[in-house]
PAZA-297275 format. One record per residue (C-alpha): y, z, x; residue in one letter. Coordinates in steps of 0.25 Angstrom, whole numbers, always signed. Each point is the difference from the previous one (the first is absolute). Layout:
BEGIN
[r [Y; Z; X]; a]
...
REM end
This chain:
BEGIN
[r [-68; +147; +111]; m]
[r [+6; +14; -3]; k]
[r [+8; +9; +9]; i]
[r [+6; +12; -7]; r]
[r [+3; +14; +5]; p]
[r [-9; +11; -6]; i]
[r [+11; +7; -7]; e]
[r [+4; -12; -8]; e]
[r [-13; +1; -8]; h]
[r [+0; +8; -12]; e]
[r [-6; +14; +2]; q]
[r [-8; +7; -12]; v]
[r [-6; +13; -2]; e]
[r [-16; +1; +0]; f]
[r [-4; +3; -14]; t]
[r [-15; +3; +2]; l]
[r [-4; +14; -3]; d]
[r [+0; +9; +12]; g]
[r [+11; -7; +8]; a]
[r [+12; +8; +4]; r]
[r [+13; -4; +7]; e]
[r [-7; -14; +3]; a]
[r [+8; -14; -2]; k]
[r [-5; -14; +3]; m]
[r [+7; -13; +2]; r]
[r [-8; -13; -1]; m]
[r [+4; -8; +12]; l]
[r [-8; -12; -2]; i]
[r [-7; -2; -13]; g]
[r [-2; -10; -12]; p]
[r [+15; -3; -1]; e]
[r [-1; -6; +14]; d]
[r [-12; -8; -4]; g]
[r [-9; +8; +9]; a]
[r [-14; -4; -5]; k]
[r [-9; +8; +11]; n]
[r [+7; +13; +4]; f]
[r [+11; +9; -5]; h]
[r [+8; +9; +9]; m]
[r [+6; +13; -5]; r]
[r [+10; +10; +7]; h]
[r [-3; +14; -4]; v]
[r [+9; +12; +2]; e]
[r [-5; +14; -2]; v]
[r [+10; +12; +0]; g]
[r [-2; +13; +7]; p]
[r [-12; +7; -7]; g]
[r [-3; -12; -8]; g]
[r [-13; -8; -2]; c]
[r [-6; -13; -5]; t]
[r [-10; +2; -12]; p]
[r [-14; +4; +4]; h]
[r [-7; -12; -5]; h]
[r [-10; -12; +4]; s]
[r [+0; -15; -4]; h]
[r [-9; -12; +3]; d]
[r [+8; -5; +11]; y]
[r [+3; +4; +14]; e]
[r [+14; +4; +6]; h]
[r [+5; -2; +14]; e]
[r [+12; +9; +3]; i]
[r [+10; +0; +12]; l]
[r [+8; +14; +1]; v]
[r [+14; -3; +3]; l]
[r [+7; +14; +0]; k]
[r [-4; +14; -2]; g]
[r [-14; +7; -1]; s]
[r [-10; +5; -9]; g]
[r [-14; +2; -4]; v]
[r [-10; -10; -6]; a]
[r [-11; +6; -8]; t]
[r [-13; -6; -4]; s]
[r [-15; +4; -1]; a]
[r [+1; +2; +15]; q]
[r [+10; +11; -1]; g]
[r [+15; +0; +4]; e]
[r [+4; -8; +12]; r]
[r [+14; +0; +6]; p]
[r [+8; -13; +2]; f]
[r [+14; -2; +6]; s]
[r [+10; -12; +2]; s]
[r [-7; -12; +7]; g]
[r [-14; +4; -5]; d]
[r [-8; -11; -8]; v]
[r [-9; +5; -11]; i]
[r [-11; -8; -7]; f]
[r [-5; +5; -13]; i]
[r [-13; -7; -5]; p]
[r [-1; -5; -15]; a]
[r [-5; +11; -9]; n]
[r [+3; +11; +9]; e]
[r [+8; +12; -7]; r]
[r [+12; +3; +8]; h]
[r [+14; +6; +1]; q]
[r [+12; +0; +10]; l]
[r [+7; +13; +0]; v]
[r [+13; +3; +7]; n]
[r [+0; +14; +6]; k]
[r [+12; -2; +8]; s]
[r [+15; +3; -2]; e]
[r [+4; -15; +1]; s]
[r [-4; -12; -8]; p]
[r [-12; -8; +4]; c]
[r [+0; -15; -1]; e]
[r [-11; -10; +1]; f]
[r [-3; -15; -3]; v]
[r [-12; -2; -9]; c]
[r [-8; -14; -1]; l]
[r [-9; -2; -11]; i]
[r [-7; -13; -6]; p]
[r [+7; -7; -11]; a]
[r [-6; +2; -14]; p]
[r [-10; -11; -4]; e]
[r [+10; -6; -10]; d]
[r [+9; -3; +12]; c]
[r [-11; -7; +8]; a]
[r [-1; -15; +3]; r]
REM end
């Protein structure tokens, strides 16, 4: 079992093209022996965003702090703390912080196949 504060996990800048003021912490991942899911903490600074991208796996997101706009083929949809966001596989998406304070969320994704049982 692992119990550790969010702040004790290393925080790294997003390096994907199009990301601005976005940082990520791997809360639960391969180093923990997680074979099915990985949990990440993302912080997007004021005016920042995640990259506008898609991938072949879904996301489940819980917004912890702040607010912003989720963009997809459906257009822009506002979100704020306490909201839950589901992004299906292959849906092009981006999360944008249009507020004056940081936005934080937890993101759950499937583990890559090379981590599977």
